[in-house]
C-alpha positions in Angstrom: 59.0 -53.3 5.2 56.6 -50.7 4.9 55.7 -48.9 1.5 57.6 -46.0 1.0 54.7 -44.3 -0.6 52.6 -44.5 2.5 52.9 -41.5 4.7 54.6 -42.6 8.1 51.9 -41.3 10.4 49.2 -43.7 9.0 48.5 -47.1 7.4 46.9 -47.5 4.3 43.4 -47.7 4.3 41.3 -49.4 1.5 37.9 -48.4 0.2 37.8 -45.4 2.1 34.7 -43.1 1.0 35.4 -40.3 -1.1 33.0 -38.1 0.9 35.6 -38.1 3.6 37.0 -34.8 3.0 36.8 -31.2 4.2 35.0 -29.9 1.3 32.2 -32.2 1.6 32.1 -31.6 5.4 31.7 -27.8 4.8 29.0 -28.6 2.2 27.2 -31.0 4.7 27.4 -28.4 7.3 25.6 -25.9 5.1 23.0 -28.4 3.9 22.2 -29.2 7.3 21.8 -25.6 8.6 19.7 -25.1 5.4 17.6 -28.1 6.0 17.0 -27.0 9.6 16.0 -23.5 8.4 13.8 -25.2 5.8 12.0 -27.2 8.4 11.7 -24.2 10.8 10.0 -22.0 8.0 7.7 -24.8 6.7 6.5 -25.1 10.5 6.0 -21.3 10.6 4.3 -21.5 7.2 1.7 -23.9 8.4 1.2 -22.6 12.0 1.1 -18.7 11.2 -2.5 -17.5 11.2 -1.8 -14.4 8.8 0.3 -15.6 6.1 3.3 -13.5 5.3 3.8 -13.6 1.5 7.5 -13.2 1.7 7.7 -16.3 3.9 7.1 -18.3 0.6 10.3 -17.0 -0.9 12.2 -17.7 2.0 10.8 -21.2 2.8 10.6 -22.5 -0.9 13.3 -20.4 -2.8 16.1 -19.2 -0.4 16.3 -22.1 2.1 16.4 -24.7 -0.9 19.0 -22.7 -2.7 21.3 -22.9 0.3 20.5 -26.6 0.6 21.2 -27.2 -3.0 24.6 -25.3 -2.6 25.6 -27.3 0.3 24.8 -30.4 -1.7 27.0 -29.1 -4.6 29.8 -28.6 -2.1 29.2 -32.2 -0.7 29.4 -33.9 -4.1 32.1 -31.6 -5.5 34.3 -32.5 -2.5 33.7 -36.3 -3.5 34.6 -35.6 -7.1 37.7 -33.7 -6.3 38.9 -36.2 -3.7 38.3 -39.1 -6.2 40.3 -37.3 -9.1 43.0 -36.7 -6.3 43.2 -40.3 -5.5 43.4 -41.3 -8.9 46.0 -38.8 -9.9 48.1 -39.3 -6.8 47.3 -42.9 -5.7 51.1 -43.5 -5.5 52.0 -40.6 -3.1 49.3 -39.1 -1.1 45.7 -40.2 -2.1 44.0 -39.0 1.2 45.3 -35.5 1.2 41.8 -33.9 2.2 40.3 -36.8 4.4 39.3 -36.2 7.9 41.4 -38.1 10.4 40.3 -38.3 13.9 43.5 -39.8 15.0 45.4 -36.9 13.9 45.8 -34.4 17.0 46.0 -31.4 14.9 42.9 -32.3 12.9 41.0 -33.3 15.9 41.5 -29.8 17.3 40.3 -28.3 14.0 37.3 -30.7 13.9 36.3 -29.3 17.5 36.4 -25.9 16.3 34.8 -26.8 13.1 32.0 -28.7 14.9 31.5 -25.8 17.4 31.2 -23.5 14.4 28.8 -25.6 12.8 26.6 -25.7 15.9 26.7 -22.0 16.0 25.9 -21.8 12.4 22.7 -24.0 13.0 21.7 -21.5 15.9 22.3 -18.6 13.8 20.4 -20.0 10.8 17.4 -20.7 13.0 17.3 -16.9 14.6 18.3 -15.4 11.1 15.4 -17.5 9.4 13.0 -16.2 12.0 14.1 -12.6 12.1 14.1 -12.5 8.3 10.8 -13.8 8.1 9.6 -11.0 10.5 11.7 -8.1 8.9 10.5 -9.2 5.3 6.9 -8.3 6.3 7.6 -5.0 8.0 6.7 -1.6 6.8 10.2 -0.5 7.1 11.4 -3.0 4.6 8.7 -2.1 2.0 8.7 1.6 2.6 12.2 2.4 3.4 14.7 -0.3 2.3 13.0 -1.8 -0.7 11.0 1.2 -2.0 12.9 4.6 -1.1 10.9 6.1 -4.0 7.9 5.4 -2.4 8.3 8.2 0.5 5.2 10.0 -0.2 3.0 6.8 0.0 5.0 6.0 3.4 4.4 9.2 4.9 0.6 9.2 4.1 0.4 5.4 5.1 1.6 6.2 8.6 -1.1 8.7 9.3 -3.8 6.7 7.7 -6.5 4.5 9.1 -4.4 1.4 8.0 -1.2 2.3 9.4 -1.1 -1.1 11.6 -1.7 -3.2 8.4 1.5 -4.4 6.9 1.9 -3.3 3.2 2.2 -6.8 2.0 -1.2 -8.0 3.3 -2.8 -5.4 0.6 -0.2 -5.3 -2.1 0.5 -9.0 -2.2 -1.9 -10.9 0.1 -1.9 -14.7 0.4 -1.1 -17.2 -2.3 1.7 -17.9 -4.6 0.0 -16.7 -7.8 0.0 -13.2 -6.6 3.1 -13.4 -4.8 4.8 -14.3 -8.1 3.1 -11.3 -10.0 4.2 -8.9 -7.3 7.8 -10.1 -7.4 8.0 -9.6 -11.1 6.3 -6.2 -10.9 8.9 -5.5 -8.1 11.7 -6.4 -10.3 10.7 -3.9 -12.9 10.2 -1.3 -10.2 13.8 -2.1 -8.8 15.3 -1.7 -12.3 13.4 1.7 -12.9 14.6 3.0 -9.5 18.1 1.9 -10.0 18.2 3.5 -13.5 16.2 6.6 -11.9 13.7 6.5 -14.6 10.7 5.7 -12.7 7.6 8.0 -13.4 7.0 11.1 -11.3 4.2 11.1 -10.1 3.7 7.2 -9.9 0.7 6.3 -11.8 -2.4 4.9 -10.3 -4.6 3.0 -9.9 -2.2 -0.1 -9.7 -3.4 -2.3 -12.5 -2.2 -5.6 -11.0 -3.8 -5.0 -7.5 -5.7 -7.9 -6.1 -9.4 -7.8 -6.0 -11.0 -6.2 -2.8 -12.6 -9.4 -1.9 -9.1 -11.3 -1.7 -7.6 -8.3 0.6 -10.0 -5.8 2.1 -12.7 -8.4 3.0 -10.2 -10.5 5.0 -10.7 -7.7 7.8 -13.9 -5.9 6.6 -16.9 -8.2 7.1 -18.9 -7.5 4.0 -22.1 -8.8 5.6 -21.6 -6.4 8.7 -24.8 -4.3 8.9 -23.6 -0.7 9.5 -26.8 1.3 9.2 -26.5 5.0 9.0 -23.3 6.6 10.2 -23.1 9.8 11.9 -20.4 12.3 10.5 -19.4 15.7 11.0 -17.4 18.1 8.9 -15.7 21.3 10.2 -15.2 23.9 7.5 -14.1 27.3 7.4 -15.1 30.2 5.0 -12.2 32.1 3.1 -13.4 35.3 4.5 -11.4 37.7 6.8 -13.3 36.3 10.0 -12.4 32.5 9.1 -16.1 32.0 9.7 -16.9 28.4 10.8 -19.4 26.3 8.8 -20.2 23.0 10.0 -22.2 20.1 8.6 -23.5 17.1 10.6 -25.2 14.3 8.6 -26.1 10.7 8.7 -24.4 8.7 5.9 -26.7 6.2 4.4 -24.2 3.3 4.2 -26.8 0.5 4.7 -30.5 0.5 4.5 -33.0 -1.9 5.8 -32.3 -4.6 8.7 -29.5 -7.0 9.0 -30.0 -9.8 6.7 -32.1 -7.9 4.3 -31.0 -7.0 0.7 -28.1 -4.4 0.7 -29.1 -0.9 0.2 -27.7 2.5 0.5 -24.1 3.5 -0.5 -23.0 -0.1 -0.3 -25.7 -1.1 -2.9 -23.0 -1.0 -5.3 -21.3 -4.1 -4.0 -24.6 -5.8 -3.4 -24.3 -9.6 -4.3 -27.7 -9.5 -5.9 -26.7 -6.9 -8.6 -23.4 -6.6 -10.5 -22.1 -3.1 -11.6 -19.8 -2.7 -14.3 -18.1 0.3 -16.1 -15.9 1.4 -18.8 -13.3 4.3 -18.1 -11.9 6.4 -20.8 -9.0 7.5 -19.0 -6.1 5.8 -17.0 -7.2 7.4 -13.7 -11.0 6.2 -14.0 -12.3 9.5 -13.7 -14.2 9.7 -17.2 -16.9 7.1 -17.2 -19.0 7.1 -20.3 -20.6 3.7 -20.0 -22.0 1.5 -17.3 -24.0 -1.7 -17.0 -26.2 -2.9 -14.1 -27.1 -6.5 -14.0 -29.7 -8.0 -11.7 -28.1 -11.4 -10.9 -31.2 -13.1 -9.6 -33.3 -12.0 -12.7 -30.5 -12.2 -15.2 -31.7 -8.7 -16.7 -29.2 -5.9 -17.4 -29.6 -2.0 -18.0 -26.6 -0.3 -20.0 -26.1 3.5 -19.3 -24.1 5.7 -21.5 -23.4 9.3 -22.1 -24.7 10.9 -25.3 -21.1 11.4 -26.8 -20.3 7.7 -26.2 -21.4 5.5 -29.2 -21.2 1.8 -29.6 -19.8 -0.6 -27.0 -16.5 -0.6 -25.1 -13.8 -3.0 -25.4 -14.7 -6.1 -23.4 -11.3 -6.4 -21.9 -11.5 -2.8 -20.5 -14.7 -3.5 -18.7 -14.2 -3.4 -15.0 -16.6 -5.0 -12.3 -17.1 -2.4 -9.3 -15.8 -3.2 -6.2 -14.6 -1.5 -3.0 -11.6 0.1 -4.4 -13.5 2.0 -6.9 -14.7 4.3 -4.2 -12.3 3.7 -1.5 -9.5 4.1 -3.9 -7.1 5.8 -1.4 -7.6 3.6 1.7 -4.0 3.8 3.0 -2.3 6.5 0.9 -4.8 9.4 1.0 -3.3 12.9 -0.1 -5.5 15.6 1.8 -6.0 18.9 -0.1 -4.4 22.1 1.1 -7.7 23.2 2.0 -8.7 20.3 4.1 -5.4 20.1 5.9 -5.7 23.7 6.8 -9.2 23.4 8.0 -8.3 20.5 10.2 -5.4 22.4 11.8 -7.8 25.3 12.4 -10.5 23.0 13.9 -8.0 21.3 16.4 -6.6 24.5 17.4 -3.1 24.0 15.9 -3.6 27.3 13.7 -5.2 30.4 15.2 -8.4 31.5 13.6 -7.6 35.1 15.0 -5.3 35.7 12.2 -7.3 37.6 9.5 -8.1 35.4 6.5 -5.8 32.7 7.7 -7.6 30.0 5.8 -7.0 31.6 2.5 -3.6 32.8 3.2 -2.2 29.6 4.4 -3.7 27.5 1.6 -2.0 30.3 -0.9 1.3 29.8 1.0 1.0 25.9 0.3 0.0 26.1 -3.2 2.8 28.6 -4.7 3.3 27.7 -8.2 7.1 28.3 -8.1 7.9 25.7 -5.5 10.0 22.8 -6.9 11.7 21.2 -3.8 10.6 20.4 -0.1 13.6 22.7 1.1 12.5 25.6 -1.0 8.9 25.2 0.3 9.9 25.6 3.7 11.7 29.0 2.8 8.8 30.2 0.6 6.1 29.4 3.1 7.9 31.4 5.8 8.5 34.2 3.6 4.8 34.3 2.4 3.3 34.2 5.8 6.0 36.7 7.4 4.8 39.1 4.3 1.2 38.7 5.3 1.4 38.7 9.3 4.8 40.6 10.1 3.9 41.8 13.5 1.8 38.9 14.9 3.1 37.0 17.8 1.4 33.8 16.6 3.6 34.1 13.3 6.5 31.5 14.5 4.0 28.9 15.4 1.8 29.5 12.1 4.8 29.2 10.0 5.9 25.8 11.6 2.4 24.2 11.5 1.9 25.2 7.7 5.6 24.0 6.9 4.6 20.7 8.7 1.3 20.3 6.8 3.1 20.9 3.5 5.8 18.3 4.3 3.2 15.8 5.2 0.8 16.3 2.1 2.8 17.7 -0.9 6.0 16.2 -2.3 7.5 18.3 -5.3 10.2 16.2 -6.0 7.8 13.4 -6.8 5.2 15.6 -8.2 2.8 13.9 -5.8 -0.1 15.5 -4.1 -4.1 15.7 -4.2 -4.1 17.0 -7.8 -2.8 13.9 -9.1 -4.2 11.3 -6.9 -8.0 11.9 -6.7 -10.0 10.4 -3.9 -13.2 8.9 -5.0 -15.0 9.0 -1.6 -17.6 11.9 -1.8 -17.7 14.6 -4.4 -16.5 17.9 -3.0 -13.0 18.1 -4.3 -13.1 15.4 -7.2 -15.9 14.0 -9.0 -16.2 10.9 -7.0 -19.9 9.7 -7.0 -20.6 12.3 -9.7 -18.6 10.1 -12.5 -21.7 8.0 -12.8 -24.6 9.9 -10.9 -24.9 13.1 -13.1 -28.1 12.5 -14.9 -26.1 12.4 -18.1 -25.9 8.5 -18.1 -29.1 7.1 -19.9 -30.3 4.0 -21.4 -31.5 3.5 -25.0 -35.1 4.4 -23.4 -33.9 7.5 -21.8 -33.9 6.3 -18.1 -31.1 8.0 -16.3 -29.0 7.1 -13.2 -30.8 8.1 -10.2 -29.8 11.7 -9.5 -27.5 12.3 -6.6 -28.8 15.0 -5.0 -27.9 16.3 -1.3 -30.4 13.6 0.4 -29.6 10.4 -1.7 -26.6 9.3 0.2 -27.0 11.3 3.5 -29.4 13.1 5.6 -28.2 16.5 6.8 -29.0 16.8 10.7 -27.6 20.2 11.3 -25.5 22.8 9.2 -24.2 26.2 9.7 -22.6 27.9 12.9 -23.6 29.0 16.3 -27.2 28.7 17.4 -27.9 27.0 14.1 -26.2 23.7 15.4 -28.2 23.6 18.5 -31.2 21.8 17.0 -31.4 18.6 14.9 -33.8 18.1 12.1 -34.3 14.2 12.4 -36.3 14.1 9.1 -33.2 16.0 7.4 -33.1 19.3 5.9 -31.8 20.6 2.3 -28.4 21.6 1.9 -27.6 25.2 2.4 -24.5 26.3 0.5 -22.7 29.2 2.5 -21.9 31.2 -0.6 -25.4 31.4 -1.9 -27.5 29.3 -4.4 -25.8 26.6 -6.3 -25.7 26.4 -9.9 -27.6 23.4 -11.0 -25.1 22.8 -14.0 -22.0 22.6 -11.9 -20.7 19.9 -9.7 -18.9 20.6 -6.4 -15.5 20.0 -7.8 -16.2 22.5 -10.5 -15.4 25.2 -8.0 -13.7 23.4 -5.1 -10.3 22.1 -6.2 -8.5 21.6 -3.0 -6.7 25.0 -3.0 -8.3 28.4 -3.6 -11.6 28.0 -5.0 -12.0 28.7 -8.6 
């Protein structure tokens, strides 16, 4: 006689595993999929040449989290099955067990198995696509950091537009990845609460040293020699008179393998340059120290007003980023944007005093939004050139230049993000090379006159540009003699000259 407590469609089974249940099976599929994804991501981590910093979080945090979740389901199912067996031992101890002899369960298992295979395939595909998407510019500049639209705009037109954001802002290695994610958490909270600073403060305090990022692509031992550059300017007169300067930049001096000279002397491995900045933007530098690494000697320079010694924790060792401080997010001045458009033919030089008028249109003080800027630029230019057939094209170009360089809602433009390359619109080189920094014995930093870092080959307009002075020539200011007590940026401010 059969036991009345045993279900009629099955015989009693002794010592059946408590893991034989649907909950554990679902957890097993999840754990297997996560393990498969983990293996794939580990393989990618070891075989990818340029490591994506986000690969670490996918490989060693996300995939293991799903694996642990799957295992939790497995053991929870076993625990629940065991409790059910103890509580209902006399009625139906195997309520959740998998029974391959049951036709209904067999059909369900086939569907479940097919879904599991599909899940594994989607896990592999999803892991691979997530890996690539996490390193994309779209992820960094649009999805993750919508507040960074000015930086994304300037990045797209810069020299590093094909370099992923994470390669410079995070780099390889777990240490800086964790630091970047902690900082990113703070940024996310600030963005969500809409209380982030406008403009966003620079320089970035936790940015990695240039040796860890820039020098992965820029070969520091590469000999450049002198580089030929040309600048096309226009005067702010009625004729928009052109004024071009062609020069050789003294990037390196000497021969390959010889001690570094020229502008790149500042990162010469035989010397170490340190400085203290009195302001957050590193524009006011009252103290410097130059150490001869080979000899072990040092020279300290300070301005007359700076007494004592700076806080050692605030002394910075000079590297590439102290001059190349806007390598991917350069905010060009209104003046330089208009000049470039005029030189390329996008703006007509036939319109009287266009250079001055266009800059004035872009720098109107009462503009507070991007939409307002488009309207006020159009109205300003229409008032100046009401009957010109070139007015529509001029308005469209100046509006486009404004949208690409000035962001009123974020209060972001060249005035708050100085570019330390050169010295025309910002102090740049003259932060140190001003003859005001002296040692205790009265020796000053080498004066940066117009031939210290560059050799002027030609300058002026028309026939003045037909001959080249190989030995160089003194700079001729188009507006007359220079005041020796002024720096370039005392007059040139990126807008209308002071």
